[in-house]
C-alpha positions as CSV (number, residue, x, y, z in Angstrom):
1,M,13.9,-24.1,-7.5
2,S,10.9,-25.7,-9.7
3,N,9.8,-24.3,-12.5
4,T,6.3,-27.1,-12.4
5,R,3.6,-24.6,-12.0
6,K,0.1,-25.7,-11.4
7,F,-3.3,-23.3,-10.9
8,V,-5.5,-23.8,-8.2
9,V,-9.3,-22.1,-7.9
10,V,-9.0,-20.0,-5.2
11,D,-12.4,-18.1,-4.4
12,G,-13.4,-18.7,-8.4
13,A,-9.7,-17.3,-9.0
14,S,-7.4,-19.6,-10.8
15,Q,-3.6,-18.7,-8.9
16,N,-0.4,-20.4,-10.5
17,I,1.4,-20.5,-7.0
18,G,3.8,-23.6,-8.0
19,S,3.5,-27.3,-6.9
20,G,4.6,-29.4,-3.8
21,P,3.8,-30.2,-0.6
22,E,4.0,-26.5,0.3
23,D,1.0,-25.8,-1.3
24,A,-1.3,-28.0,0.6
25,F,-1.8,-24.7,2.6
26,L,-4.2,-23.6,-0.2
27,N,-6.7,-25.9,1.5
28,E,-6.4,-25.2,4.9
29,G,-9.2,-22.5,6.4
30,N,-8.8,-19.0,7.2
31,R,-11.2,-17.1,9.6
32,V,-9.3,-14.4,12.2
33,A,-11.6,-12.4,14.4
34,A,-10.0,-9.3,15.9
35,V,-9.6,-10.0,19.5
36,P,-11.4,-7.0,21.5
37,R,-9.6,-4.3,23.5
38,S,-9.6,-2.8,27.0
39,R,-10.9,0.2,27.4
40,Q,-7.4,1.6,28.2
41,S,-5.8,-0.1,25.2
42,L,-8.6,1.5,22.8
43,R,-7.1,5.2,24.1
44,R,-4.0,4.4,23.9
45,M,-4.8,3.4,19.6
46,L,-6.7,6.6,19.8
47,A,-4.3,8.5,20.9
48,A,-1.5,6.9,18.5
49,A,-4.0,7.8,15.7
50,S,-4.0,11.5,17.3
51,V,-0.1,11.3,16.9
52,G,-0.3,10.0,13.2
53,T,-2.0,6.2,13.3
54,I,-3.4,7.6,10.3
55,G,-1.0,8.3,8.1
56,L,-0.4,5.3,6.3
57,L,-3.1,4.3,4.0
58,V,-2.3,5.3,0.7
59,A,-1.4,2.0,-1.2
60,T,-3.8,-0.8,-1.9
61,A,-4.0,-4.4,-2.6
62,A,-6.8,-6.3,-4.5
63,T,-9.3,-9.0,-3.6
64,A,-12.0,-10.5,-5.7
65,E,-15.3,-12.8,-4.7
66,G,-15.2,-16.2,-6.6
67,S,-17.7,-17.9,-8.3
68,A,-21.1,-19.5,-6.8
69,T,-19.3,-22.6,-5.6
70,E,-15.9,-21.1,-3.5
71,A,-13.0,-23.1,-2.7
72,P,-11.1,-22.5,0.7
73,A,-10.0,-18.8,1.0
74,V,-6.3,-18.6,0.9
75,A,-4.8,-19.8,4.3
76,T,-1.2,-17.6,4.8
77,Q,0.2,-20.1,7.5
78,P,1.9,-22.4,5.9
79,A,5.3,-24.3,7.4
80,Q,8.2,-22.4,6.8
81,N,9.5,-23.1,3.8
82,A,12.8,-21.4,2.1
83,S,12.1,-21.9,-1.8
84,I,11.2,-19.4,-3.8
85,R,8.2,-20.1,-5.9
86,P,7.0,-18.7,-9.7
87,F,3.4,-17.2,-9.6
88,S,1.2,-15.2,-12.0
89,F,-2.3,-15.2,-11.6
90,Q,-5.2,-15.3,-13.8
91,A,-9.2,-15.1,-12.7
92,S,-11.5,-17.5,-13.4
93,E,-14.6,-15.8,-15.9
94,A,-16.9,-17.1,-12.7
95,A,-15.3,-14.4,-10.5
96,L,-15.7,-11.7,-12.9
97,A,-19.1,-12.4,-14.3
98,D,-19.8,-12.3,-10.6
99,L,-18.1,-9.2,-9.6
100,K,-20.1,-7.7,-12.5
101,Q,-23.3,-8.8,-11.6
102,R,-22.3,-7.7,-7.9
103,V,-21.9,-4.3,-8.9
104,T,-24.8,-4.5,-11.8
105,A,-27.3,-5.3,-8.7
106,T,-26.1,-2.5,-6.3
107,R,-28.5,-0.8,-3.7
108,W,-28.1,2.5,-4.0
109,P,-28.4,4.2,-1.0
110,D,-30.2,8.0,-1.3
111,Q,-28.3,10.8,-2.4
112,E,-26.3,13.1,-0.1
113,L,-27.8,16.4,1.3
114,V,-24.9,18.7,0.4
115,Q,-23.6,19.6,-2.6
116,D,-19.8,19.1,-2.0
117,D,-18.4,15.1,-0.1
118,T,-18.3,16.6,3.4
119,Q,-20.9,13.5,4.0
120,G,-18.9,11.3,1.9
121,V,-18.1,9.8,-1.3
122,R,-20.7,11.5,-3.6
123,L,-23.6,9.1,-5.1
124,A,-22.8,10.3,-8.2
125,T,-19.0,9.5,-8.6
126,M,-20.3,5.9,-7.1
127,Q,-22.4,5.7,-9.9
128,K,-20.5,6.7,-12.7
129,L,-17.6,4.0,-11.4
130,A,-19.8,1.2,-11.2
131,D,-21.3,2.3,-14.9
132,Y,-17.9,2.0,-15.7
133,W,-17.0,-1.0,-14.0
134,A,-19.8,-3.2,-14.9
135,S,-19.7,-2.0,-18.8
136,Q,-16.1,-1.3,-20.0
137,Y,-13.6,-1.8,-17.8
138,D,-11.2,-5.4,-18.7
139,W,-9.2,-6.7,-15.8
140,R,-7.6,-9.4,-18.8
141,R,-5.7,-6.1,-19.5
142,V,-4.1,-6.0,-15.9
143,E,-3.2,-9.6,-15.6
144,A,-1.5,-9.0,-19.0
145,N,0.4,-6.0,-17.5
146,L,1.4,-7.8,-14.3
147,N,2.3,-11.2,-16.0
148,K,4.7,-10.1,-18.2
149,Y,6.8,-9.1,-14.9
150,P,8.6,-11.9,-13.2
151,Q,6.3,-12.9,-10.0
152,F,7.1,-15.0,-7.1
153,V,5.9,-16.8,-3.6
154,T,8.1,-17.5,-0.3
155,N,7.2,-18.5,3.1
156,I,8.3,-16.1,5.6
157,D,7.7,-16.5,9.4
158,G,4.9,-18.7,8.4
159,V,3.2,-16.2,5.9
160,D,3.5,-16.7,2.1
161,I,5.0,-13.5,1.0
162,H,3.9,-12.2,-3.1
163,F,6.5,-10.2,-4.5
164,I,7.7,-8.8,-8.2
165,H,11.2,-9.4,-8.5
166,V,12.7,-7.7,-11.6
167,K,16.3,-7.5,-12.3
168,S,17.8,-4.9,-14.6
169,K,20.7,-5.8,-17.3
170,Y,23.2,-3.8,-16.0
171,K,25.7,-5.1,-14.2
172,N,25.6,-2.9,-11.1
173,A,22.1,-2.1,-11.0
174,L,21.6,-1.4,-6.9
175,P,18.4,-3.3,-5.5
176,V,15.8,-1.5,-4.2
177,I,12.9,-2.6,-2.1
178,I,9.5,-0.9,-2.7
179,T,6.4,-0.8,-0.7
180,H,3.1,0.2,-1.0
181,G,0.3,1.0,1.7
182,W,-3.2,1.3,2.3
183,P,-5.6,1.5,0.0
184,G,-3.1,0.6,-2.4
185,S,-1.2,-2.4,-3.7
186,I,1.9,-3.6,-6.1
187,I,-0.3,-1.7,-8.7
188,E,0.6,1.2,-7.7
189,Q,4.6,1.0,-8.2
190,L,3.7,-0.9,-12.0
191,K,4.5,2.4,-13.8
192,I,8.1,2.8,-12.4
193,I,9.0,-0.6,-12.6
194,D,10.9,-0.4,-16.6
195,R,11.8,3.1,-15.4
196,L,14.3,1.9,-12.5
197,T,15.3,-1.3,-14.0
198,D,15.9,0.3,-17.5
199,P,17.0,3.6,-17.0
200,T,18.9,4.9,-20.0
201,A,15.4,4.1,-21.8
202,H,13.6,6.0,-19.6
203,A,15.7,9.6,-19.2
204,G,18.4,7.9,-17.6
205,T,21.7,6.6,-17.1
206,E,23.2,3.1,-17.0
207,A,24.7,4.3,-13.5
208,D,20.9,4.9,-12.6
209,A,19.9,1.4,-13.0
210,F,18.3,-1.0,-10.0
211,D,16.6,-4.3,-9.1
212,V,13.0,-3.7,-8.5
213,V,11.7,-6.1,-5.4
214,I,8.1,-5.1,-5.2
215,P,6.3,-7.6,-2.2
216,S,2.4,-7.6,-1.3
217,L,2.0,-6.8,2.3
218,P,1.1,-9.7,4.4
219,G,-2.7,-9.7,4.1
220,Y,-2.7,-7.7,1.1
221,G,-3.0,-8.7,-2.9
222,F,-1.4,-12.1,-3.7
223,S,0.3,-12.8,0.1
224,G,-1.2,-15.1,2.2
225,K,-3.0,-13.7,5.3
226,P,-1.8,-14.4,9.0
227,T,-3.6,-16.7,10.8
228,E,-1.8,-15.4,14.2
229,L,-1.8,-11.7,15.8
230,G,1.4,-9.8,15.6
231,W,2.1,-8.8,12.2
232,G,2.7,-5.1,12.6
233,P,5.1,-3.2,10.5
234,Q,7.9,-3.9,12.6
235,R,7.5,-8.0,12.1
236,V,6.9,-6.7,8.6
237,A,10.0,-5.1,8.4
238,R,11.9,-8.1,9.4
239,A,10.4,-9.8,7.0
240,W,11.4,-7.6,3.8
241,T,15.2,-8.4,5.7
242,V,14.4,-12.2,5.3
243,L,13.6,-11.5,1.6
244,M,16.0,-9.1,1.0
245,D,18.8,-12.1,2.1
246,R,17.0,-15.4,0.8
247,L,17.4,-13.1,-2.9
248,G,21.1,-12.6,-2.1
249,Y,21.5,-9.4,-2.0
250,K,24.5,-8.4,0.4
251,K,23.7,-4.0,-0.1
252,Y,20.3,-2.5,-0.9
253,V,18.2,0.4,-0.1
254,A,14.3,0.7,0.3
255,Q,11.6,3.1,-0.5
256,G,7.5,3.8,0.0
257,G,5.0,5.4,1.3
258,D,1.9,5.5,3.4
259,W,2.7,1.8,5.2
260,G,5.9,1.3,3.1
261,D,7.3,4.6,4.9
262,A,6.1,2.9,8.3
263,V,7.9,-0.5,7.4
264,N,10.7,1.4,6.0
265,E,11.4,4.0,8.9
266,Q,11.1,0.4,10.8
267,M,13.8,-1.4,8.6
268,A,15.7,1.4,9.6
269,V,15.5,1.3,13.3
270,Q,16.0,-2.3,13.1
271,K,19.3,-1.5,10.8
272,P,20.0,-4.7,9.2
273,A,23.7,-5.0,7.9
274,G,22.6,-4.8,3.7
275,L,20.1,-2.0,4.0
276,L,22.4,1.3,3.2
277,G,19.7,3.7,3.3
278,I,15.5,4.8,2.5
279,H,13.4,7.0,0.3
280,T,9.9,8.0,1.6
281,N,7.3,9.9,0.0
282,M,5.3,10.3,3.1
283,P,8.1,10.6,5.8
284,G,7.1,10.6,9.4
285,T,8.4,13.7,10.4
286,L,6.2,15.5,13.2
287,P,7.6,17.1,15.6
288,D,6.4,16.4,19.4
289,N,4.5,19.6,19.8
290,I,2.6,18.9,16.3
291,S,1.7,15.9,17.6
292,A,0.6,17.0,21.2
293,A,-1.3,19.5,19.2
294,L,-3.3,17.2,17.5
295,G,-4.3,15.2,20.2
296,G,-5.4,18.5,21.6
297,A,-2.8,21.0,23.2
298,P,-2.6,24.2,21.9
299,K,-1.4,24.8,18.2
300,P,2.6,25.6,18.7
301,T,3.7,29.6,17.7
302,G,6.3,30.5,15.3
303,L,5.5,28.1,12.5
304,S,7.3,29.2,9.4
305,D,5.0,28.9,6.1
306,D,5.5,25.6,5.2
307,E,5.2,23.9,9.0
308,D,1.6,26.2,9.4
309,Y,0.7,24.7,5.7
310,A,1.2,21.2,7.2
311,W,-0.3,22.1,9.9
312,K,-3.6,23.1,8.5
313,Q,-2.9,19.8,6.2
314,L,-2.8,17.8,9.5
315,D,-5.3,19.4,11.3
316,F,-8.2,19.1,8.7
317,F,-7.1,15.3,8.3
318,Y,-7.3,14.7,11.9
319,K,-10.4,16.7,12.3
320,H,-12.5,15.2,9.5
321,R,-10.6,12.5,7.5
322,V,-9.7,9.9,10.2
323,G,-12.5,7.2,10.6
324,Y,-11.0,5.1,8.6
325,A,-7.9,4.4,10.1
326,L,-10.0,4.9,13.7
327,E,-12.4,1.9,12.9
328,M,-9.8,-0.4,11.1
329,G,-7.5,0.4,13.8
330,A,-10.4,-0.5,16.3
331,R,-12.9,-2.6,14.6
332,P,-11.3,-4.3,11.6
333,Q,-13.5,-7.1,11.6
334,T,-16.6,-5.4,11.4
335,L,-16.3,-4.2,8.1
336,Y,-17.5,-7.2,6.5
337,G,-19.1,-5.5,3.5
338,L,-15.8,-4.7,2.0
339,D,-15.8,-8.5,1.0
340,D,-19.3,-8.4,-0.1
341,S,-20.2,-5.4,-2.0
342,P,-17.6,-4.1,-5.0
343,I,-19.3,-0.6,-4.4
344,A,-18.6,-0.9,-0.6
345,L,-15.1,-1.8,-1.1
346,A,-14.6,1.1,-4.1
347,A,-16.3,3.7,-1.9
348,W,-14.3,2.9,1.7
349,M,-10.8,3.3,-0.7
350,I,-12.0,6.1,-2.0
351,D,-12.6,7.8,1.1
352,H,-9.1,8.2,2.1
353,D,-7.2,11.7,1.9
354,P,-9.1,14.5,0.6
355,E,-7.2,15.5,-2.4
356,S,-7.0,11.6,-3.7
357,Q,-10.6,11.8,-3.4
358,K,-10.9,15.3,-5.1
359,L,-9.0,13.4,-8.0
360,I,-11.4,10.7,-8.3
361,N,-14.3,12.5,-8.8
362,R,-12.5,14.8,-11.2
363,V,-11.6,11.4,-13.2
364,F,-15.0,10.0,-13.4
365,D,-16.1,13.0,-14.7
366,G,-13.8,13.1,-17.4
367,A,-10.9,14.6,-16.3
368,T,-7.4,13.7,-17.4
369,E,-4.7,13.7,-14.7
370,G,-2.3,11.7,-13.1
371,L,-4.7,8.9,-12.6
372,T,-7.2,7.0,-15.0
373,K,-10.8,5.5,-14.4
374,D,-8.7,2.2,-15.0
375,D,-5.8,3.1,-12.6
376,I,-8.4,3.7,-10.2
377,L,-10.3,0.6,-10.7
378,D,-7.2,-1.5,-10.9
379,N,-6.2,-1.3,-7.6
380,I,-10.0,-1.9,-6.3
381,T,-10.4,-4.6,-8.3
382,L,-7.4,-6.5,-7.7
383,Y,-8.2,-6.3,-3.9
384,W,-11.6,-7.7,-4.5
385,L,-10.8,-10.8,-6.5
386,T,-8.3,-11.3,-3.5
387,K,-10.7,-10.8,-1.6
388,T,-8.4,-8.7,0.8
389,G,-10.5,-5.5,1.7
390,L,-11.1,-6.6,5.3
391,S,-7.5,-8.7,6.0
392,S,-5.8,-5.8,4.6
393,G,-7.4,-3.1,7.4
394,R,-6.1,-5.8,10.2
395,L,-2.3,-3.9,9.8
396,F,-3.8,-0.8,11.3
397,W,-5.3,-3.1,14.5
398,E,-2.0,-4.4,14.6
399,S,0.4,-1.0,14.7
400,K,1.6,0.4,17.6
401,L,2.9,3.0,16.1
402,A,2.7,6.3,15.7
403,F,3.4,6.7,12.5
404,F,4.0,10.4,11.4
405,A,6.6,10.4,14.2
406,P,9.3,7.6,14.5
407,K,12.4,7.6,16.4
408,G,15.7,6.3,15.9
409,V,15.8,6.4,12.1
410,T,20.0,7.3,12.0
411,I,20.7,5.9,8.4
412,P,20.7,8.3,5.5
413,V,17.3,8.9,4.9
414,A,15.8,10.6,1.6
415,V,12.3,12.7,1.5
416,S,10.1,13.8,-1.9
417,A,7.4,15.9,-0.3
418,F,4.5,16.1,-2.7
419,P,1.6,18.8,-2.2
420,D,-1.2,16.9,-2.2
421,E,-0.3,14.6,0.5
422,I,-2.1,13.6,3.8
423,Y,0.7,16.7,4.5
424,T,3.3,17.8,2.9
425,A,6.4,17.6,5.1
426,P,8.4,20.7,5.8
427,E,12.5,20.6,5.2
428,S,13.2,21.9,8.9
429,W,10.4,18.7,10.0
430,S,12.4,16.4,8.2
431,R,16.1,17.5,9.3
432,K,14.7,17.1,12.9
433,A,13.2,13.9,12.3
434,F,16.1,12.8,10.3
435,P,19.5,13.3,11.7
436,N,21.1,11.7,8.4
437,L,19.0,13.7,5.6
438,M,20.8,13.4,2.1
439,F,17.8,14.4,0.4
440,Y,14.8,16.2,0.6
441,K,13.0,17.7,-2.8
442,R,9.3,19.5,-2.0
443,H,7.5,19.0,-4.9
444,E,4.4,21.6,-6.9
445,K,2.5,18.9,-8.2
446,G,1.2,14.9,-6.9
447,G,-0.3,13.6,-3.9
448,H,-0.5,10.3,-1.9
449,F,0.4,7.8,-4.9
450,A,3.4,9.3,-5.7
451,A,4.6,6.0,-8.1
452,W,0.9,6.5,-9.8
453,E,0.1,9.8,-10.0
454,Q,4.3,11.3,-10.8
455,P,6.2,8.3,-11.6
456,Q,9.1,9.6,-13.5
457,A,9.3,13.0,-10.9
458,L,9.3,9.8,-8.1
459,V,11.8,7.6,-10.0
460,E,14.5,10.8,-11.1
461,D,14.1,11.5,-6.8
462,I,15.1,7.5,-6.2
463,R,17.8,7.5,-8.5
464,E,19.5,11.1,-7.4
465,S,18.8,10.0,-3.4
466,F,20.5,6.7,-3.7
467,R,23.7,7.9,-6.0
468,S,25.7,8.7,-3.0
469,L,25.4,5.4,-2.0
470,R,26.2,3.1,-4.7
């Protein structure tokens, strides 16, 4: 592997992605429009959404507009090349100035007509966010944090995949591949890297050590954007198997939530030889009768307290908060504002699940719990600087899965259930969905972004879950 690096300007940002003929793709265009679907296929998509398509929206990546003179966008379909190239990122001053100017020049809408968020993200919240973003936020801090970890790019199935790869100093560390979701990104997992790779410094033992691989999903963050159709969770799962094999790992485990859970469950269904088990903090566990009820059938009777609580969460989400998933699942190319206005991007990403939005509202009102203002803007700014607001939405269009109701997962599975997730998966549903359930824990606090909000609790679950598989 060559140690030679070079910087290129992409959308006004400098990306250090190596050198050689494999980098020629940076000069290609990248313009893909979603193919209109038939009325029948749209009905199928809506049905799938009512069975769980919407469930996987939590992680996030980042993108950014560049300076006034932009280089071509990063294309992501270079010729297949198995090399692994070092990567680091430095946004240009022009890109950061452009971001600040766009935030400052926002044309604000009228205030909502209600005293809550039932009409959407409240104007006061967005104006507080904008003020902090334009006047106090420091992206260079994020770059320094990201670039202290080894990062790489490798081409898999025609798409350049970016990933963080941190090896533990302990000899018998267990490899784990960790996948983010939407509206998340690799930013979510930064708080758990050191805890996993250096457990003795974080209330663990040498026997708890992991080698950590954290890829950016195709179309997200620093990964390439597919220029052909077909990149749904199944194909991503196959790509992750190739990645772990390319890194030389013969045995490994997988972790994730949101889209990360969907990808991991597809890896479990595909059963690559090296995959020992998976851990999820947003499992797909819906029984058929619950899925049917979400689609309009009568609510099932005889539910336990935990099951009834989960049902109420799901019923509210499907009735009131699934709009983002339906739009991205049907017409992602229409969301031009996500790549043109940073405030539009921020509002779209914040208006996800109800508890995360409430938390973000409290944070910008001055609360300090779970997330910080910088956490929230780190993730959004990554989407902006990498110009992936729209491209990340195509994964919803590509997916044909009912994410909350996977079938055929028979390898060992571990579940962490957090109360402020889109729904808190009951243990009873988890045991029915995963016949080889090896671990289940229900937490008292935490939500959709577990690695962000409750990093130590999540890490302790990951450690305990996989001890029997080492």
